C-alpha positions in Angstrom: -3.2 11.1 -9.3 -3.0 9.1 -6.3 -6.3 7.6 -4.9 -6.4 6.9 -1.3 -7.6 3.3 -0.4 -7.7 3.8 3.5 -6.1 5.6 6.2 -5.2 4.2 9.8 -3.7 6.6 12.2 -1.0 8.8 10.4 -0.5 6.3 7.8 -2.1 6.7 4.3 -2.5 3.8 2.0 -2.8 4.7 -1.6 -1.6 3.9 -5.2 -0.5 6.1 -8.0 -2.4 6.3 -11.1 -1.0 4.3 -14.0 2.4 3.6 -12.2 2.7 0.2 -13.1 0.5 -2.8 -13.8 1.3 -5.1 -10.9 -1.0 -4.6 -7.8 0.8 -2.7 -5.1 0.2 -0.3 -2.4 2.1 2.8 -1.2 2.0 3.9 2.8 3.0 7.3 3.7 3.3 8.9 7.2 5.4 11.5 8.7 8.0 8.7 9.5 8.6 7.5 5.9 7.2 5.9 2.9 7.0 2.2 1.8 5.5 0.2 -1.2 4.1 -3.3 -0.7 3.5 -5.8 -3.7 0.0 -7.5 -3.0 0.3 -10.2 -5.5 1.1 -13.0 -5.7 1.9 -12.6 -2.0 2.2 -9.4 0.2 5.8 -8.3 0.3 7.8 -5.4 1.0 9.0 -3.7 -2.3 11.2 -0.8 -1.0 10.9 1.8 2.0 12.7 4.9 3.5 12.5 6.1 6.9 10.3 3.4 8.7 11.8 1.0 11.5 11.6 -2.6 11.2 8.9 -2.6 13.9 6.8 -0.1 11.8 7.3 -2.2 8.5 6.1 -5.3 10.4 3.1 -3.4 11.6 2.3 -1.9 8.1 3.0 -5.4 6.3 0.3 -6.8 8.9 -2.1 -4.0 7.9 -1.6 -4.5 4.3 -2.5 -8.3 4.6 -5.4 -7.5 6.7 -6.7 -5.1 3.9 -5.5 -7.0 1.0 -9.0 -7.8 -0.6 -10.0 -4.0 0.0 -6.8 -3.0 -1.9 -7.4 -5.6 -4.8 -11.0 -4.2 -5.0 -10.0 -0.6 -5.1 -7.4 -1.3 -7.7 -9.7 -3.1 -10.1 -12.4 -0.6 -9.6 -10.2 2.3 -10.5 -8.2 0.8 -13.3 -10.8 -1.4 -14.8 -13.4 1.6 -14.8 
C-alpha cells in the first residue's frame, strides 16, 4: 500500500506502507522518481530521471509540506 499525502501538478507525494521506520516521502511523476528523508533534516535520499532543477523544486516543496508529511506518517503508522 502506498498512501498519497498530497499532489502538486504532475507530482505525487506518497510513502510505502511499512517500507522502513525513518520518516521519508517518495515523489513520482512522468519524468522520474525521488525519495527524500524528512528527519532530521529534509534531504535527498535517491532519484532517477529528474533534472537538478526539478530536484531543487521538489526539495523546496517537501520542505514546505514537511509538517503535513510528518502528520500523515504518524497518523498512518501510529493508528
